[in-house]
GUBA-753720 format. One line per 8 residues: number of its first residue (from 1); their letters; for each residue x, y, z of N, C-alpha, C. Coordinates in pm, whole numbers, plus 32768, in hexadecimal, padded with zeros to 4 digits. Layout:
<pts>
NUM = A = X:Y:Z:X:Y:Z:X:Y:Z  ...
</pts>
This chain:
<pts>
1 = MVQEFSRR = CA2E:1161:5171:CA0F:1184:50E6:CA87:115E:5090  CA72:1100:5038:CADF:10D4:4FE2:CAB0:10E0:4F53  CAF4:1135:4F07:CAC9:114B:4E7E:CB39:1129:4E1D  CB58:1180:4DC2:CBB6:1162:4D56:CC3F:1138:4D89  CC71:117A:4DF3:CCF5:115D:4E25:CCEA:10FE:4E9D  CCA2:108F:4E89:CC7F:1036:4EF8:CCF7:0FFC:4F3F  CD68:0FEC:4EFD:CDDE:0FB2:4F3D:CE29:1018:4F90  CE0E:1098:4F7C:CE5D:10FE:4FBF:CE0A:1165:5008
9 = RLLWPGTA = CD88:1166:4FF5:CD37:11D7:5021:CCE1:11B1:5098  CCE7:1201:5100:CC96:11EA:5177:CC5A:126D:51A6  CBDD:1268:51D2:CB9A:12E0:5201:CB64:12C5:528C  CB7B:131F:52E9:CB51:130C:5372:CAC3:1340:5385  CA64:12F6:53C7:CA7C:1271:53FB:CA75:120A:538C  CAB9:119B:539C:CAB9:1135:5334:CAFE:10B9:5364  CB13:105D:530B:CB55:0FE0:532F:CBDB:0FD8:52ED  CC35:0F8B:5327:CCBC:0F7E:52F3:CCBA:0F28:5275
17 = VAAGLVLG = CD0C:0F50:5215:CD1F:0F01:519D:CDB3:0EFC:5180  CDDA:0EA7:5122:CE65:0E9B:50F8:CEC0:0E85:516F  CF0D:0EED:5198:CF71:0EDD:5201:CF35:0ED7:528C  CEB1:0EE0:5299:CE73:0ED5:531B:CE71:0F56:5369  CE80:0FC7:5327:CE7F:1047:536B:CDF1:107C:5376  CDD6:10C2:53E3:CD59:110B:53EF:CD7D:119E:53F5  CD56:11E8:5391:CD7E:1273:5383:CD07:12CE:539A  CD23:134A:53BC:CCB5:13A0:53DC:CCC8:1430:53BB
25 = AGLNAEGA = CC87:1488:5408:CC82:1515:53E8:CC71:1569:5464  CC78:15F2:5459:CC6F:1642:54D2:CC52:16D4:54C7  CC20:170D:545B:CBFC:1799:5457:CB93:17AD:53ED  CB55:1820:53F5:CAEB:183B:5394:CB25:1879:5316  CACF:189E:52BA:CAFE:18CE:5238:CB4C:194F:5241  CB39:1999:52AF:CB83:1A16:52BF:CC05:1A02:530B  CC22:1985:5334:CC9E:1968:5378:CC94:1970:540F  CC1A:1988:5445:CC08:1990:54D6:CBF1:1904:550E
33 = EQPTGEKK = CC21:18ED:5589:CC10:186B:55C5:CB7D:1851:55E3  CB51:17D4:55CB:CAC9:17AC:55E4:CABB:1776:5672  CA4D:178B:56B5:CA36:1748:5735:CA27:16B4:571E  CA50:1664:5780:CA4F:15D4:576C:C9C9:1595:578B  C972:15DB:57D3:C8F1:15A2:57F6:C897:1591:577E  C83E:152D:5785:C7E4:1513:5716:C775:157B:5715  C746:159A:569F:C6D5:15F6:5690:C660:15AB:5654  C5EA:15CD:5683:C575:158D:564B:C55F:15BD:55BD
41 = TKKKGKGQ = C534:1563:5569:C51B:1585:54DF:C493:15C8:54D3  C492:163D:5495:C414:1685:5483:C3C0:1640:5419  C33E:1641:542F:C2E6:1607:53CC:C2E3:165D:534F  C2D9:161B:52DF:C2D9:1660:5260:C256:16AA:524D  C25F:172C:5236:C1E8:177C:5224:C1AC:176A:519A  C133:179B:518A:C0EF:178F:5109:C13D:17D9:509E  C159:1793:5032:C1A0:17D0:4FC3:C236:17D2:4FD4  C266:17A4:504A:C2F6:17A4:5061:C333:1727:5022
49 = KAGAGAQT = C39D:1739:4FD8:C3DF:16CB:4F96:C433:167C:4FF9  C43B:15FB:4FE1:C48D:15A5:5037:C51D:15D4:5032  C55C:15E0:50A8:C5E9:1608:50AC:C5FD:169D:50A7  C592:16EA:50A2:C5A1:177B:509A:C5E5:17AD:5119  C646:1804:5109:C68D:183D:517A:C701:17E8:51AA  C70B:176E:5179:C779:1717:51A2:C7FB:1747:5164  C867:173E:51B1:C8E8:176B:5180:C930:16FB:5135  C968:171D:50C5:C9B7:16BC:507B:CA3C:16A7:50C3
57 = PRCVVVWS = CA61:162A:50E0:CAE0:1614:5125:CB56:164D:50D7  CBB7:167F:511E:CC33:16AB:50E0:CC8A:1631:50C9  CCF3:1640:507B:CD44:15CC:5054:CDD8:15E9:5064  CE1E:1592:50AC:CEAF:1597:50B5:CEE6:1514:507E  CF47:151E:5025:CF88:14A9:4FEB:D013:149E:5028  D032:1428:505E:D0B6:140F:509A:D101:13B2:503D  D166:13E7:4FF9:D1AD:13A0:4F8D:D236:1371:4FBC  D25E:12FA:4F8D:D2E2:12C6:4FAE:D318:1275:4F39
65 = EGTAPKKV = D39D:1272:4F2C:D3DC:1220:4EC6:D3E8:118E:4EF1  D3D2:116F:4F70:D3CD:10E5:4F9E:D451:10A3:4FBC  D4B6:10EF:4FE8:D539:10B4:5002:D55D:10AD:5096  D505:10D1:50EF:D523:10CA:517E:D529:1038:51AA  D584:1014:5205:D58F:0F89:5232:D512:0F5A:527B  D4E3:0EE2:525A:D46A:0EAC:5296:D477:0E97:532C  D4EF:0E7B:535B:D500:0E64:53EA:D4EA:0EE5:543B  D4F9:0F57:53F9:D4E0:0FD8:543B:D452:1009:541D
73 = YPNDINGA = D42B:1000:53A0:D3A7:102D:5374:D361:0FBC:5328  D31B:0F64:536E:D2D9:0EF1:532D:D279:0F19:52BE  D236:0F8A:52CE:D1D9:0FBB:5267:D210:1035:521F  D294:1041:521C:D2DD:10AE:51DD:D2C8:1130:522B  D315:1193:5208:D30F:1214:524E:D288:1258:5239  D253:124F:51BF:D1D1:1290:51A8:D162:124D:51F7  D16F:11C8:520D:D10E:1183:5260:D113:11B1:52F0  D18D:11C6:5324:D19D:11F6:53AD:D166:1283:53BC
81 = IAEGLKEM = D182:12D9:535A:D14F:1362:535F:D0B7:1361:535A  D07F:1314:52FD:CFEE:130E:52EE:CFAB:12DC:536D  CFE5:127A:53AE:CFAE:1246:542A:CFA7:12B4:5494  D007:130E:5492:D009:137B:54F3:CFA5:13EA:54D7  CF5E:13E0:5467:CEFE:1448:5442:CE6E:1420:5461  CE5C:13B1:54A8:CDD5:137B:54B9:CD79:13D6:550A  CDAE:1434:5554:CD58:1490:55A0:CD1F:1500:5549  CD4A:150A:54CD:CD20:157A:5478:CC99:155F:5438
89 = RNWEVVVA = CC32:158A:5479:CBAB:1574:5446:CB90:15CB:53CC  CB3B:1594:5376:CB17:15D6:52F9:CB8D:15E7:529B  CBF2:1591:52AD:CC64:158B:5252:CC71:14FD:521D  CC78:14F2:519B:CC96:1473:515A:CD2D:1466:5151  CD63:13F4:5178:CDF3:13DC:5176:CE11:136E:5111  CE61:138E:50AD:CE83:132F:5044:CF17:130E:504A  CF37:128E:5051:CFC1:1260:5050:CFE5:123C:4FC0  D04A:127E:4F88:D070:126B:4EFC:D103:1245:4EF3
97 = NLSDPDQG = D123:11F2:4E8F:D1AB:11BF:4E81:D1DE:11CD:4DF3  D260:11D9:4DE7:D2A0:11E2:4D63:D27C:116A:4D0C  D26D:10F5:4D4A:D251:107A:4CFF:D1C0:106C:4CD3  D168:10C5:4D01:D0DC:10C1:4CDA:D0CB:10EE:4C48  D05B:10CF:4C09:D040:1105:4B83:D04A:119E:4B85  D07E:11D6:4B1A:D091:1267:4B0E:D0EB:129D:4B7D  D146:1248:4BAB:D1A4:126B:4C16:D15D:129E:4C93  D0E4:126A:4CA8:D098:128A:4D20:D043:1307:4D19
105 = LPDKLLNR = D050:1354:4CAD:D009:13D3:4CA6:CFC1:13E5:4C20  CF59:1394:4C07:CF09:13AA:4B8E:CEC8:1433:4B94  CEA7:1469:4B22:CE6F:14F1:4B1C:CDF7:1503:4B77  CDA0:14A0:4B7B:CD25:14AD:4BCB:CD45:14C2:4C5E  CDAC:147E:4C90:CDD4:148D:4D1C:CE21:150F:4D31  CE85:1529:4CDD:CED5:15A1:4CEC:CE80:1620:4CE5  CE1E:161F:4C8E:CDCD:1697:4C7A:CD6C:16B4:4CEC  CD57:1655:4D45:CD01:1671:4DB8:CD4E:1672:4E3C
113 = ADVLIWWG = CDD1:165F:4E35:CE22:1662:4EAF:CE30:16F1:4EE2  CE15:1705:4F62:CE2B:1787:4FA0:CEBC:1796:4FCD  CEF8:1726:4FF6:CF83:1725:5025:CFC7:16A5:4FF5  D044:16B2:4FCA:D094:163F:4FA2:D110:1638:4FFB  D121:15C7:5041:D199:15AF:5092:D1F4:1552:5044  D276:1574:503F:D2D3:152A:4FE7:D34C:14FA:5036  D364:1476:5030:D3DF:143D:5067:D425:13EB:4FFB  D4A1:1411:4FDC:D4F1:13C8:4F7B:D583:13CA:4FA5
121 = HEKHAAVK = D5D1:136E:4F6E:D65E:1366:4F94:D6B5:1333:4F22  D69C:12B7:4EF3:D6F3:1277:4E92:D6BE:127B:4E03  D640:129D:4DF1:D602:1290:4D6D:D5CE:1315:4D36  D612:1381:4D56:D5E7:1403:4D23:D5DF:1403:4C8A  D642:13C7:4C4A:D649:13CA:4BB7:D5D8:137C:4B76  D59B:131F:4BC0:D531:12CC:4B86:D4AE:1318:4B77  D4A0:1387:4BBC:D423:13D5:4BB3:D420:141D:4B2D  D3B4:140B:4AE4:D3A9:1443:4A5E:D39D:14DB:4A62
129 = DELVDKIV = D3E1:151C:4A04:D3DD:15AE:49FC:D350:15E1:49E4  D301:1594:4998:D276:15BD:497D:D227:15C6:49FF  D23D:1567:4A5A:D1F9:156A:4ADB:D229:15E0:4B2E  D2AA:15F9:4B2C:D2E2:166A:4B76:D2A2:16ED:4B48  D294:16FF:4AC7:D256:1778:4A92:D1C6:1788:4AC3  D180:1719:4ACA:D0F5:171E:4AF9:D0EF:1746:4B8D  D14B:1710:4BDD:D14F:1731:4C6B:D16D:17C6:4C7E  D1D0:17F6:4C38:D1F7:1883:4C44:D184:18DE:4C1A
137 = KRVKEDGM = D13E:18B9:4BB1:D0CB:1908:4B83:D05D:190A:4BED  D045:1897:4C2B:CFDE:1892:4C92:D001:18EC:4D09  D080:18F2:4D2B:D0AA:1947:4D9A:D0A2:19DA:4D73  D0E5:19FE:4D08:D0F1:1A8B:4CE2:D06D:1AC8:4CB5  D020:1A7E:4C68:CFA8:1AB8:4C2B:CF27:1A99:4C77  CF23:1A26:4CBB:CEA8:19FC:4CFD:CEAF:1A04:4D95  CF27:1A17:4DCC:CF33:1A27:4E5C:CF3F:19A8:4EAC  CF5C:1936:4E6B:CF71:18BA:4EB6:CFEB:18C9:4F11
145 = GFISLHSS = CFDF:189C:4F8D:D050:18A0:4FE8:D0B2:1830:4FCB  D133:1849:4FE4:D19B:17E5:4FCC:D1F5:17DB:5046  D203:1761:507B:D257:1748:50F0:D2C5:16E7:50C9  D340:1713:50D5:D3B5:16C5:50AB:D402:1698:5126  D428:1617:512A:D464:15DD:51A0:D4F3:15AB:5188  D54C:15D1:51E0:D5D5:159F:51E8:D61B:15A0:515F  D63F:152B:512B:D68C:1524:50AF:D63B:154C:5034  D5BE:156D:5047:D56E:15A1:4FD7:D59A:162E:4FB0
153 = HFAKPNKK = D5FC:1664:4FF7:D632:16E5:4FCB:D66C:16DA:4F3F  D696:165F:4F18:D6C9:1647:4E91:D65F:160E:4E32  D5E5:1600:4E61:D579:15CE:4E0B:D55C:1633:4D9C  D536:1600:4D29:D51B:1658:4CB7:D4B2:16C3:4CD4  D43F:16A1:4D11:D3DD:170B:4D2D:D413:1775:4D8B  D45E:1749:4DF2:D497:17A8:4E51:D4F6:1809:4E0B  D54E:17D5:4DB9:D5B1:1829:4D77:D570:1889:4D13  D50A:1859:4CCD:D4C9:18B0:4C6B:D479:191E:4CB1
161 = LMGTACSW = D43E:1900:4D21:D3F5:1966:4D6C:D454:19CE:4DA6  D4C9:19A2:4DD5:D52B:19FE:4E0F:D579:1A49:4DA4  D596:1A08:4D35:D5E2:1A49:4CCB:D675:1A59:4CEB  D6A7:1A08:4D4A:D734:1A0F:4D73:D76C:1981:4D7E  D7EC:1977:4DA5:D82C:18F4:4DB1:D7F3:18A1:4E23  D7BC:18E3:4E8A:D780:189E:4EFD:D7E3:1842:4F44  D862:1867:4F44:D8C9:1815:4F84:D8EC:184D:500E  D914:17F3:5068:D948:181A:50EA:D9E1:181A:50E5
169 = KAYVGDST = DA1E:185B:5147:DAB0:1863:5149:DAEF:17D9:515A  DAB2:1785:51AE:DAEC:1701:51C8:DA7E:169E:51EB  DA9A:161F:51CE:DA41:15AF:51EE:DA99:1547:5234  DA84:1536:52B6:DADD:14E1:5303:DA8D:1484:535D  DAAE:1403:535A:DA69:13A2:53AD:DAB1:138A:5430  DAC9:13F4:547C:DB15:13E8:54F8:DACC:141F:5571  DA49:142C:5568:D9FD:1463:55D8:D9AF:13F5:561F  D984:1412:5698:D938:13B0:56E6:D8AB:13E1:5707
177 = TLKVTVKS = D8A0:1461:572A:D81D:149A:5749:D812:1526:570F  D797:1554:5706:D77C:15DD:56D9:D71C:161E:573B  D745:168E:5774:D6ED:16DD:57CA:D6AB:1748:5773  D629:173F:5765:D5DD:179E:5712:D5A5:180B:576C  D5BD:1888:5746:D58A:18FA:5793:D531:1950:573A  D4D5:1995:5778:D476:19EB:572F:D4B0:1A77:5723  D4C7:1AA1:56A8:D4FC:1B28:568F:D48C:1B8E:567E  D41B:1B62:5644:D3AA:1BBD:562C:D32F:1B87:5675
185 = PDHPIARG = D324:1BA0:56F7:D2B8:1B64:5746:D22C:1B8F:571D  D21F:1C00:56D9:D19B:1C2E:56AF:D170:1BF6:5628  D1C8:1BAB:55E7:D1A5:1B73:5565:D144:1AFE:5577  D0DE:1AF2:5521:D07C:1A84:552F:D0BB:19F8:552F  D12A:19E6:54EA:D168:1961:54E7:D1A6:193E:556E  D1C4:19A2:55BE:D200:198C:5641:D199:197B:56B0  D11A:1980:568F:D0B3:197A:56F5:D0BD:18F8:5746  D0C6:1905:57C9:D0CA:1891:5821:D151:184B:5829
193 = IKEFTVEH = D1B7:1884:57EB:D23B:1845:57E7:D29A:188B:5848  D2DD:183C:5898:D348:186E:58EE:D3C8:1825:58C8  D436:184E:5902:D4B6:180D:58E5:D4AD:1776:58FC  D4E4:1728:589E:D4E4:1697:58AC:D55F:165E:5866  D57E:15E0:5884:D5F3:159E:584D:D5CB:151B:580B  D605:1500:5795:D5E9:1483:574D:D66C:1440:5725  D661:13BF:5707:D6D2:1374:56D1:D6F8:13B1:564A  D77A:13BC:5631:D7A4:1407:55BA:D82B:13D3:558A
201 = GERYSDPY = D82B:1389:551B:D8A7:134A:54ED:D8EC:1390:547A  D8AC:13F7:5442:D8EA:143F:53D2:D8C9:14D2:53DC  D92F:1526:53DA:D919:15B6:53E7:D937:15FE:5363  D8ED:1667:534D:D906:16C4:52DF:D935:1746:531F  D9A2:177D:52EC:D9DC:17F6:5328:D9BE:1872:52D6  D99F:18DF:531B:D98B:1961:52D9:DA0C:1990:5296  DA01:19E1:522C:D986:1A1D:51F7:D93B:19C0:5197  D8BD:19E3:5181:D864:199C:5126:D84B:19F6:50AE
209 = AVPTPEAV = D86B:19C6:5036:D867:1A19:4FBD:D7D9:1A23:4F85  D78A:1A78:4FC4:D6FF:1A90:4F9A:D6E1:1B24:4FA8  D672:1B53:4F6D:D64C:1BDE:4F83:D633:1BF9:5017  D640:1C76:503E:D628:1C9C:50C9:D59B:1C71:50F3  D58F:1C21:515D:D50A:1BF1:5184:D4B4:1C60:51BE  D434:1C4C:51B3:D3D6:1CA9:51F0:D3E0:1CA0:5288  D3F8:1C26:52B9:D408:1C11:5348:D461:1B97:5360  D4B1:1B9E:53C9:D4F9:1B29:53FC:D4AE:1B02:547B
217 = VFEGVATL = D460:1A98:5472:D408:1A72:54E1:D455:1A24:554B  D4AF:19CC:551D:D4FB:1978:5579:D590:197F:555C  D5DE:197C:55C6:D66D:196A:55BD:D690:18EB:560B  D70E:18C1:5602:D734:184A:564C:D7CA:1841:5661  D7F0:17ED:56BF:D87C:17D3:56DB:D891:173C:56DA  D8E5:170D:567E:D906:1680:5678:D979:1663:56D8  D96B:15F9:5726:D9D8:15CB:577C:DA27:1562:5730  DAAA:1575:5729:DAFF:151E:56D8:DB3E:14AF:572C
225 = KNGGTDPS = DB68:1445:56E9:DBA4:13D2:572D:DC25:13F8:5775  DC69:1460:5743:DCE7:1489:5782:DCD3:14EC:57F4  DC54:1505:5816:DC36:1561:5882:DC1B:15EF:5856  DC31:160D:57D8:DC18:1693:57A4:DB85:16AA:5785  DB68:1721:5754:DADF:1743:572D:DAE1:178E:56A9  DA6E:178F:5666:DA62:17D6:55E7:D9D6:1813:55DE  D9CB:1898:55EA:D948:18D8:55DE:D922:18ED:554B  D8A2:18E5:552C:D873:18FF:54A4:D7DD:1918:54A2
233 = QQGLTWQI = D7AC:194D:5434:D71E:1967:5422:D6D5:18E2:540C  D65D:18D8:5442:D613:1859:5438:D58C:1866:53F3  D54A:18D7:53FE:D4C7:18E7:53C0:D4B7:1971:5384  D4A2:1977:5300:D49E:19F7:52B9:D421:19FF:5262  D3ED:1A79:524F:D376:1A8C:51FD:D38D:1AF4:5190  D33F:1AE6:5124:D340:1B45:50B6:D2B2:1B53:507E  D29A:1BC2:503B:D225:1BD4:4FE7:D256:1BC7:4F58  D222:1B65:4F0F:D24C:1B4C:4E85:D1D4:1B63:4E2A
241 = GKGRMFYF = D1CC:1BD7:4DEC:D155:1BF8:4D9F:D0DE:1BFD:4DFE  D076:1BB0:4DE0:D000:1BAB:4E35:D00D:1B44:4EA5  D075:1AF1:4E9E:D081:1A83:4EFC:D0E3:1A9B:4F6D  D0CE:1A52:4FD9:D128:1A56:504C:D17F:19D8:504E  D1FC:19E8:5077:D25B:1979:5078:D2A3:1974:50FF  D2B3:18F9:5132:D2FB:18E2:51B0:D362:1876:5199  D3DF:1891:51C1:D448:182C:51BE:D470:180A:524C  D475:1786:526A:D49A:1757:52EF:D512:16FC:52E2
249 = QPGHETNP = D582:1725:5320:D600:16DD:5309:D608:1652:5347  D5D8:1639:53C1:D5E3:15B2:53F9:D594:154C:53A7  D5BB:14CC:53B3:D56C:1465:5370:D5BC:13FE:5326  D63A:13E5:5350:D689:137C:530F:D644:12F6:5321  D649:12A3:52BA:D5FA:1228:52B8:D620:11BF:5320  D696:11CC:535D:D6BD:116C:53C4:D694:1197:5450  D659:120D:545C:D62B:1240:54DE:D592:1245:54DF  D552:1203:553F:D4BF:11F9:5540:D477:1274:5576
257 = IFFDPNIR = D4A1:12EB:5549:D46C:1365:5586:D3DC:1382:5560  D3AA:1347:54F2:D321:1365:54C9:D2B9:131C:551E  D2E8:12D1:5583:D28F:129B:55E9:D28D:12F4:5665  D2E8:1354:566A:D2F4:13AD:56DE:D27D:140D:56E2  D23C:141C:5757:D1C6:1474:575E:D1E3:1506:573E  D25B:1536:575B:D27D:15C0:5738:D285:15D2:56A1  D2C3:1573:565D:D2CD:1579:55CB:D243:156E:558C  D1F2:1517:55C2:D16A:1508:558D:D119:1588:559F
265 = RIMINAIR = D12B:15CB:560E:D0E6:164C:5622:D117:16B3:55BE  D199:16B5:55A3:D1CE:1712:5540:D193:16F6:54B7  D186:1676:5492:D14C:1653:5410:D0BB:1684:5407  D06D:1670:5470:CFE2:169D:5470:CFDB:1735:5465  D02D:1779:54B4:D02E:180C:54AE:D056:183E:5424  D0BB:17FC:53E8:D0EC:1827:5365:D082:1814:52FA  D037:17A7:5301:CFCC:1790:52A0:CF62:17FC:52AB  CF39:1819:5325:CED2:1880:533A:CF01:1908:530A
273 = WAAPQRG = CF82:1925:5321:CFB8:19A7:52F6:CFC4:19AE:525F  CFEF:1941:5220:D00D:1943:5190:CF8F:193B:5139  CF24:1908:516F:CEAA:18F7:511F:CE74:197F:50F0  CE49:1987:5073:CE10:1A05:5042:CD8D:1A25:5088  CD74:1AA5:5099:CCF8:1AD2:50D8:CC82:1ABA:507B  CC14:1A95:50B5:CB99:1A84:5065:CB45:1B02:5074  CB05:1B26:5005:CAB4:1B9F:5007:CA34:1B8F:5054
</pts>
């Protein structure tokens, strides 16, 4: 199904367009996982309208400023994340970019997004304040989920939602790997996740200047080139007005972690957790 956002929008099942991605979905409107087996279509009864009872797909927008190196992320970081969401049935996945019209988030798209994933690094200042205000309003007043990744801690929407400096104690490019551990095993974002290690070239050191999180889902220990280690928080959640917010610290653009199955599972879990409940 290719409609208004034909260059960026894919619905599972469907065909690849633009970057050649096939994206999909994986839960029902209440957030429960769907069985993968096919179901026979019931015949339409007398007086029953076409499409009656069908669930409207939910929508997640994966946004990026577009500065990740092509040799690491040929289809950018948002393309890699979106590719990892193909198992999510009944979810529409939209890949949006800073260079797109309306900076990737026209009102029609933003107003129907259930979750917005944000990756930025070098172009925070280029994001228009008017767009930031709209994002914050959607989170606080309408319950849209917001997922902020790595250097997006300094992104305008992230900072306005937190209301703090959102700075870490240190930013050092002297690490080699990161061992991620589960601190809150009962949290929905941690479902199916066990301790794992990823390539990690840049560490952020605690403390993190943000409001006290509702939960610290993941912690981690960076292994340094000199043989030392540096522990820090890796995944934190908040309730911001009506919306849920998740910040995930790993994700430097020179490390291909968004192809890692553990990271992809965390992204899927975070989307399901952050999405507003339907009545």
